[in-house]
VMD Tcl script that draws the C-alpha trace (Angstrom):
set ca {
  {-92.54 88.92 -69.12}
  {-88.74 89.06 -68.90}
  {-86.32 89.70 -71.74}
  {-82.53 89.61 -71.77}
  {-81.06 91.90 -74.40}
  {-77.40 91.48 -75.40}
  {-75.46 93.93 -77.55}
  {-72.05 92.54 -78.52}
  {-71.59 94.35 -81.84}
  {-68.32 95.95 -80.69}
  {-65.46 93.69 -79.59}
  {-64.34 96.06 -76.82}
  {-67.77 96.34 -75.12}
  {-70.65 94.02 -74.26}
  {-73.97 95.32 -72.93}
  {-76.52 93.10 -71.23}
  {-79.93 94.47 -70.21}
  {-82.79 92.79 -68.39}
  {-86.25 94.12 -69.21}
  {-89.25 93.12 -67.10}
  {-92.73 94.23 -68.20}
  {-91.27 96.79 -70.62}
  {-89.11 98.39 -67.87}
  {-85.34 98.20 -67.66}
  {-84.46 96.44 -64.39}
  {-80.74 95.80 -64.88}
  {-77.98 97.01 -67.17}
  {-74.46 95.59 -67.17}
  {-71.73 97.03 -69.38}
  {-68.47 95.12 -69.57}
  {-65.49 96.53 -71.42}
  {-62.21 94.89 -72.26}
  {-60.46 97.67 -70.34}
  {-61.98 96.90 -66.94}
  {-62.55 93.18 -66.65}
  {-64.26 92.22 -63.42}
  {-62.89 89.45 -61.24}
  {-65.50 89.47 -58.46}
  {-66.96 86.00 -58.13}
  {-64.15 84.37 -60.10}
  {-62.53 81.28 -58.59}
  {-58.75 80.78 -58.68}
  {-56.14 78.28 -57.55}
  {-53.60 80.31 -55.63}
  {-50.55 79.88 -53.44}
  {-50.03 81.39 -50.00}
  {-47.16 83.86 -50.34}
  {-47.20 85.27 -46.82}
  {-49.02 84.66 -43.53}
  {-49.36 87.72 -41.31}
  {-50.11 86.66 -37.74}
  {-50.59 90.29 -36.60}
  {-53.29 90.88 -39.24}
  {-54.81 87.39 -38.82}
  {-54.67 87.15 -42.61}
  {-52.70 85.69 -45.47}
  {-51.62 87.08 -48.82}
  {-52.36 84.86 -51.80}
  {-50.72 84.89 -55.22}
  {-53.61 83.96 -57.51}
  {-52.16 85.06 -60.84}
  {-53.13 88.72 -60.90}
  {-50.93 91.82 -60.70}
  {-51.42 92.23 -56.93}
  {-51.69 89.54 -54.30}
  {-55.09 88.91 -52.73}
  {-55.91 89.41 -49.06}
  {-57.43 86.42 -47.21}
  {-58.64 87.16 -43.65}
  {-58.79 84.25 -41.21}
  {-62.60 84.58 -40.88}
  {-62.84 83.73 -44.61}
  {-60.97 80.42 -44.22}
  {-63.40 77.51 -44.42}
  {-63.80 74.96 -41.64}
  {-62.62 72.24 -44.04}
  {-59.11 73.74 -43.92}
  {-59.19 74.01 -40.11}
  {-60.00 70.34 -39.54}
  {-57.15 68.20 -38.17}
  {-55.14 71.30 -37.26}
  {-53.60 71.58 -33.82}
  {-53.51 74.97 -32.13}
  {-50.02 76.09 -31.16}
  {-51.39 78.24 -28.33}
  {-54.68 78.71 -26.55}
  {-56.72 79.04 -29.73}
  {-56.39 78.25 -33.43}
  {-54.71 81.01 -35.45}
  {-54.13 81.59 -39.14}
  {-50.51 80.48 -38.94}
  {-51.69 77.12 -37.53}
  {-53.96 76.58 -40.56}
  {-52.16 78.18 -43.52}
  {-48.48 77.88 -44.46}
  {-46.33 79.72 -46.97}
  {-46.34 77.87 -50.32}
  {-49.60 76.05 -49.62}
  {-51.97 75.81 -52.61}
  {-55.51 76.94 -51.99}
  {-58.77 77.55 -53.91}
  {-60.12 81.10 -53.44}
  {-62.97 83.24 -54.74}
  {-62.75 87.01 -55.23}
  {-65.14 88.79 -52.85}
  {-64.09 92.40 -53.58}
  {-62.20 93.79 -56.57}
  {-58.73 95.29 -56.36}
  {-58.97 98.96 -55.46}
  {-56.25 101.57 -55.45}
  {-53.05 99.91 -54.30}
  {-54.91 97.18 -52.36}
  {-55.26 93.67 -53.64}
  {-58.57 91.85 -53.96}
  {-60.38 90.52 -50.90}
  {-60.55 86.72 -51.09}
  {-62.52 83.91 -49.46}
  {-62.29 80.13 -49.37}
  {-66.08 79.90 -49.00}
  {-66.90 79.17 -52.65}
  {-70.34 80.23 -53.96}
  {-71.66 78.93 -57.27}
  {-74.72 80.99 -58.20}
  {-77.42 79.41 -60.33}
  {-80.82 80.53 -61.53}
  {-82.71 79.30 -58.47}
  {-80.11 78.38 -55.87}
  {-76.60 79.11 -54.70}
  {-74.41 76.06 -54.14}
  {-71.94 76.56 -51.30}
  {-70.02 73.26 -51.08}
  {-67.74 74.39 -48.21}
  {-70.61 75.45 -45.96}
  {-72.68 72.72 -44.29}
  {-75.24 75.33 -43.17}
  {-75.90 76.62 -46.67}
  {-79.48 76.70 -47.87}
  {-79.40 79.43 -50.51}
  {-82.52 78.49 -52.42}
  {-84.56 81.19 -54.13}
  {-87.86 82.24 -52.60}
  {-89.29 82.26 -56.14}
  {-89.52 78.48 -55.88}
  {-92.72 77.21 -54.23}
  {-92.39 76.18 -50.59}
  {-92.94 72.47 -51.28}
  {-90.25 72.48 -54.00}
  {-87.91 74.44 -51.68}
  {-88.31 71.79 -48.96}
  {-87.64 69.03 -51.49}
  {-84.47 70.81 -52.67}
  {-83.27 71.30 -49.09}
  {-83.76 67.60 -48.34}
  {-81.89 66.69 -51.53}
  {-79.00 68.97 -50.56}
  {-78.72 67.34 -47.15}
  {-78.40 63.96 -48.87}
  {-75.80 65.16 -51.39}
  {-72.20 63.80 -51.18}
  {-70.64 67.27 -50.81}
  {-72.77 67.95 -47.71}
  {-71.89 64.55 -46.18}
  {-68.18 65.19 -46.45}
  {-68.56 68.47 -44.56}
  {-70.80 67.17 -41.79}
}
mol new
graphics top color blue
foreach p $ca { graphics top sphere $p radius 0.5 }
foreach p [lrange $ca 0 end-1] q [lrange $ca 1 end] { graphics top cylinder $p $q radius 0.2 }
display resetview
């Protein structure tokens, strides 16, 4: 049997524990001093495109700008883009001032900004919805195989998957 225990008696700290069969399996302590941004989704603006790094810097409203490598730019942004040379580069796809939706993959550390991605993941209890990835099938193995197959078929029929295919 699973239990989720929440202690929010102090305004500056919240503790969440997951107990399974009378054993602590997870403990998360969040304080107002170190708010986590990992997994958060932001609307940002490209402030600089660095061809030599194959990356862009994104102002997404935090103290430091985020770092967006070209491999983390979704195919949806690459569509209808003409390569200026032999192959498609980041400066062909992203332009300074362009607005973009990003998700924080790694927190800011030291003097480095957060690592960002345009592959958005929305985690749920039994599946992860990845609307920008046509190959996504993040469905929990806790669901029976017949139900998993039904969910996969439903996802393939969904409007967000059709627009990406």
